[in-house]
Each structure stands twice: as structure tokens, then as C-alpha cells.
Backbone as CSV, one residue per row, in Angstrom:
resi,resn,N_x,N_y,N_z,CA_x,CA_y,CA_z,C_x,C_y,C_z
1,MET,-197.425,104.330,-168.280,-196.386,103.613,-168.180,-196.682,101.675,-168.888
2,ALA,-197.774,101.337,-168.712,-198.267,100.206,-169.656,-197.881,100.372,-171.133
3,GLU,-198.213,101.819,-171.725,-198.086,102.190,-173.226,-195.974,102.353,-173.311
4,PHE,-195.938,102.550,-172.346,-194.276,102.901,-172.798,-193.666,101.096,-173.127
5,ALA,-194.082,100.892,-172.013,-193.326,99.474,-172.116,-193.825,98.341,-173.234
6,ASN,-195.406,98.353,-173.894,-195.333,97.937,-175.248,-194.580,98.787,-176.326
7,LYS,-194.238,100.262,-176.178,-193.592,100.941,-176.901,-192.175,100.382,-177.163
8,TYR,-191.505,100.239,-176.073,-190.407,99.300,-175.740,-190.074,98.094,-176.394
9,LYS,-191.321,97.226,-176.514,-191.057,95.629,-176.528,-190.787,95.588,-177.802
10,ASN,-191.736,96.649,-178.720,-191.873,97.040,-180.077,-190.561,97.299,-180.791
11,ILE,-189.940,98.379,-180.226,-188.507,98.454,-180.801,-187.756,97.393,-180.394
12,GLU,-187.591,96.877,-178.976,-186.991,95.579,-179.471,-187.128,94.551,-180.088
13,LEU,-188.377,94.566,-180.804,-188.579,93.305,-181.238,-188.082,93.862,-183.437
14,GLU,-188.032,94.897,-182.968,-187.937,95.711,-184.563,-186.173,95.504,-184.835
15,VAL,-185.673,95.415,-183.631,-184.177,95.845,-183.432,-183.705,94.148,-183.403
16,ILE,-184.376,93.069,-183.058,-184.074,91.470,-183.273,-184.223,91.178,-184.597
17,ARG,-185.777,91.542,-185.187,-185.808,91.379,-186.434,-184.746,92.249,-187.485
18,ASN,-184.195,93.338,-187.493,-183.154,93.449,-188.195,-181.653,93.295,-188.052
19,ASN,-181.621,92.452,-186.976,-180.608,91.656,-186.490,-180.873,90.505,-187.647
20,ASP,-181.433,89.845,-187.554,-181.667,88.863,-188.649,-181.733,89.175,-189.445
21,GLU,-181.859,90.051,-190.417,-181.854,89.871,-191.680,-180.435,90.667,-191.603
22,ARG,-179.963,91.041,-190.844,-178.260,91.248,-191.407,-177.433,90.041,-191.130
23,LEU,-178.350,89.005,-190.238,-177.585,87.612,-190.124,-177.655,87.039,-191.947
24,LYS,-178.664,86.954,-192.833,-179.065,86.514,-193.582,-177.844,87.065,-194.877
25,LEU,-177.527,87.861,-194.689,-176.769,89.025,-195.677,-175.494,88.007,-195.746
């Protein structure tokens, strides 16, 4: 369960990073 939570958190951070990159364009 903790492993799943960490994986989900990583995906969430990736999405936020992608959104930041898009806003810079």
C-alpha cells in the first residue's frame, strides 16, 4: 500500500512538473 502511495505521489509530481513546463512555453 505504501509502495502504491509513493508511486502515485511520483506521478502527481511528474504531472505538476509537466504543467509548469507547459506554462513556460
